[in-house]
N, C-alpha and C positions, 0 to 999 in steps of 0.2 A: 914256339911250340913244336914245330916239326923237328928242329935241331935236337931238342931234348928227347923227343920220342924216338928218333932215329938212333941217338946215342945209347938209349936204354934198350931198344928192341930191334935195331937193325933197320934196313930200308923199308919204306912203306910203299904200298901199291900206288900207281898213278891215279887210280880211281879214288883212293882216299885223299891223295894230295889235291886233286882237282875239286872234289866235293867240299873239303874243308876250306880251301882257298876261296872258292866262290861264295860259300856261306858267309865268311868274314867280309868279303868285298861288298856284297849286296846289303849286308846288315848295316853298314856304315855310310853308304854312298847313294847319291842320286847320280848315276853314271851317264845320264842321257843329255843330249843337246850339245851345242857348240862349246859350252863351258865344262862339259863332262868328258867322257872317254869315247863315246860313239853315238851315232844317230840312227834311229830305226825308222822304218817306212812311215808310220803314223806321224812322226815328227817332221817328215819331209813335206807332207802335204795332207790337208784334210780330205782330199779325194780318196786316199787309201782307205781310211776308216769308213767313209761314206759308201764306197763300193762293197766293203764287207757287210755293211748294214743292208744294202740292196740285196746281196746274195742270201743272207739269212732270212730277210723278210719274204723273199720270193719262195724259199723253201717252206717256210711256215704257211704261207698263203696256199701254195699248191698241195700241202699236206692236209688242208681243210681247216686251217686256223685253229688248231687245238688249244684248249684252255690250259691254264696252269704252267705255261712254258716259262723257263727262266733263261736269262742271258748269263753265260759263264765265260770268264776269260782267265787264261793261265798266264801269269806273269804280265800284268797289264801296264807295266811301266809307270808313266805319269797319269794314266787314265785317258790319254788323248784318243786312242783308237775307240775305246768304249764310248766316249763322249760324242764322237762323230758318227759312229754306227747307230747309237741309240737315238740321235736326232733324226736320222732317216727313218728308223723304225716307228717313231712317234707319228710321223706324217702319214703312215699307213695304218694307224690304229693299233700298233703293237707297243705296249709299255711294260715289258717284263721286269720282274725283280732282278737285281744285279748281284752276282756272286763272283768275287775275285779270289783266285788262288795266288797268294802273295806272302812271302815270309819276311820281307824287309819292312821294318817299322818306318824308315825314312820314306820309302815309296808309298806306303799305305797313307801317310799324311797327305801326300800330293794327290793320290787317287781320291781321297775323301773330298778334296776341294773340287776336283773335276767332275766327280759323279757322286753327289750327295745321296745318302741312303743306301750305299752299297754294303754288302755283307762280305766279310773276309774269312778265308780258310787257309790253313797252313799247307794243306795238300789236297789233291782231288778226292781222296778217300772220305773226307768229311763233308763233301758237297751234299745237298739234299738229294734224296734218292726216291722221290715219289712223283716225278713228272718229267715231261720232255724238256730237253735243253737245247739251246742254240749256243754253240761253243766256238771260241776262237783261242788259238794259241799262236802268237806271233813272236818269233825268236825266243821261245821258251825251251824247247828240247835241246838246242845247241849248247846250253849252259849246264846241262846235266852231266855228271861225271862218267867218263868212259873207262872201259877196261881195254888195255892193249896187250897183245901177245906178240913176241918177236921170235923169229926162227934163228937159232944159234947152231953152232957145230955139234952141240950136245942134244939138240932137239928144241922143241918149243918151250919158251919160258915167259912168265908174266913180266911186263915192263914195270919196274919199280923206280922209286926216287930215293937217292942217297945224298948225304952231305959229305963232300970230299974237297979238300984244298980250299975251304972257305966259300963253297957254293953248292947249291943243289944241282943235281944232274941226273938224267935217266940212266938206269942200269938194268941189266937182265937179272931176274930172280934166279935162285938156285933150285927151285922145285920143278920137276918135270910137269909140263902142262899139255902134253900131246893129246890127252883124252878130251881136253876142253876145246880143241880146235876142230872146226868143221872138216869132214873128210876131204873135200875138194881143195883145201889149203895145206894139208899135212905134208905134201912133198914139195912145197914152195922153196925157192932158193934161200940160202942163209941171208939174214938181215931183213927178210920180209916182215912187215908189221901189219897186223890186222886189228881192227877196232870193233868193239861192241859196246852197247850202252844199255845195261840192265835197267837203269832208272827210267830211261825213255820208254823201254818196252813195258815197264810196269804202269807208267802214266797212260800210254795208249791203250793198254789192256783195260784199265779202269774206265776210261772214257767209252771205249767200245762196248763194254758190258752194260754201262748205264744207257747208252743209246739202244742197245738190243732189248733191254728190259722195259724202258719207259718212252722211247721215241726221241726224235730230235735229229739234229744235223750239226756238223762242225767243220772247221777249217784249221789245219795245222800248217803254219807258214814258217819257213826257215831256210837257211842256206844248207844245201846238202846234195845228195846224189841218188839216182834211182837204179844204177847198175853196180854190182859188187866191185869193190876196188880194194887195193892194199895201200899201205903207207899211213904214217901218222898225220892226222889233220889238226892236231892240237895247236892252237894259237892264242896269243895274248894281245889285247889292245889296251893302250893307255894314251890318253890325250890324242885320240884319233890316229895313232901310229901303232904299227905292230912292234911288239917288244918281246924279249926272251921270256917264255912262260915260266922259266925256273928262276928268274932273277929276283922277284919280289912277291912271293905268294900272299894273296889277300889284298894286293894293291893294284891289280889289273884284272880285267874281265877275261876269264879262260873259257874258250869254246872249242867245239869240234863239229865237223860236218855231220849232218843228220842222214842216217841210212833210211831213206823213205821206202825202199823195197821191204826191208825188215819190218818197218812200222806198219805197212799195209798188210803184211802177212799176220802180224800180231792182231791187228784190228779184225781181220776176217775170221781168224780162229775164235776170237772172242764173241763173234756174232753180229758185228756191224757190217754194213756194206761199204766197200772201198769204191768211191765214185770215180776216182782217178787221181793222178798226180801230174801236174803240169807246171811249166815255168811261170814265175810271177808275171812276167811281161805278157805272155799269152793270156793269162787269167784276167788281168786288168784290161787288156784290149777288148776281150770278149764281153766284159761288163760295161764297156763304153767310157773308158777313162778319157779318151781323146774328145768325145762329145762333151763330157763334163768339163774338161779343161777349156773348151771353147766357150761354154756358158759362163764360167767364172771370169774368163778374159773379157767377155762382153760387159759383164757387170762392173769389172774393175780394170779398165784398159791399162792403167799404169803398172799393174801387176802381171801383165801378159808375159813378159820376159821371164819372170820368176816362176810362173806357172808352167811355161814350156820347159824350163830347166828341171823342175820337179818331175814332170812326166818323163823326161829323158832319163833321169836317175832311177825312177821306179821301173821302167819297162825296157830300157835298152839292153841289148845283149852284153855290152861291155861294162854295164853298171850292175844293177840288181836283177835285170830281167830274166837271165838264164840261170845264174848261180842259185838264186832263191827259188824254191819250189813251193807249190800250194797243193796240199793233199785234202781231198774232200771225203768226209765220212757221213753216213746217214744210217738211220734205223731201218730194219726190214719194213717194207711197206711205205716208206717215205719216198718222194720222187727223186729222179736223177737231178743232179745239180747243174746249173748253167756253167758253161766254160769248160766242162770236163767231157 
């Protein structure tokens, strides 16, 4: 498809390439687990989803236990996080209707088994808009297509994808793009690359406006950064190994780091409260993951070693603890969130 498009119309934007590649990839695959391409935090341990459920339940309780609240998850994978979080919620008298934003038919089938009675949506814009939400997005924003600009000797140009010598490769476009670059980057050295993600901004804006209108709280969890940076963060993962993102479009998961500072600004402008952004390790420690691990080890001593390994992977700075960030959002008038 890309080869024919490029042959007829010239190089395509990286944003187009990434968006179409991931749409094809997720439509046909269950990418999760040891037999798939990557493992996410909910698949590592039930403790992750349980503590997300604790956080959401605490927010709902301290907000006065409002009626009509819904559980919303963006990109819920196999439904593992939701299943674990909802189990905790039920213990505290919270049994919200479940709404998933998921475009993959393959993953929807798995989610239906894990969370019977869920409702599905192709995008956040079609979610119910008449009550408070408790929202989670774990490793959702990182798969949304980014736009890259590169500084050349002729000025700023958009990063494109071309087909040359039997392979796809990134090239610089021929249209001047200096006006699209933030002023503080315009005099950067040649070969500087900056990224933005219009799709992520649109999702965060939609979420924040719903929180502002109807109440609720949410967590966005992903690998990313909180201070402005340059350089391409595009990567591809297949069979748990990093591979060339231009080698086989549609056959590997393409992701980029999430700019949490930009996301927080979008959310604030849209009317939500930014509760803070912290490392995943600090977030889970504050919610008591080590205490929960000790409880599980006491119940199942033979699993103690595996439980310790899971905790290490989720919170250690050399694993997921610092690279992955957790951003908290809430409606005006809702309480501050634990761990922020």
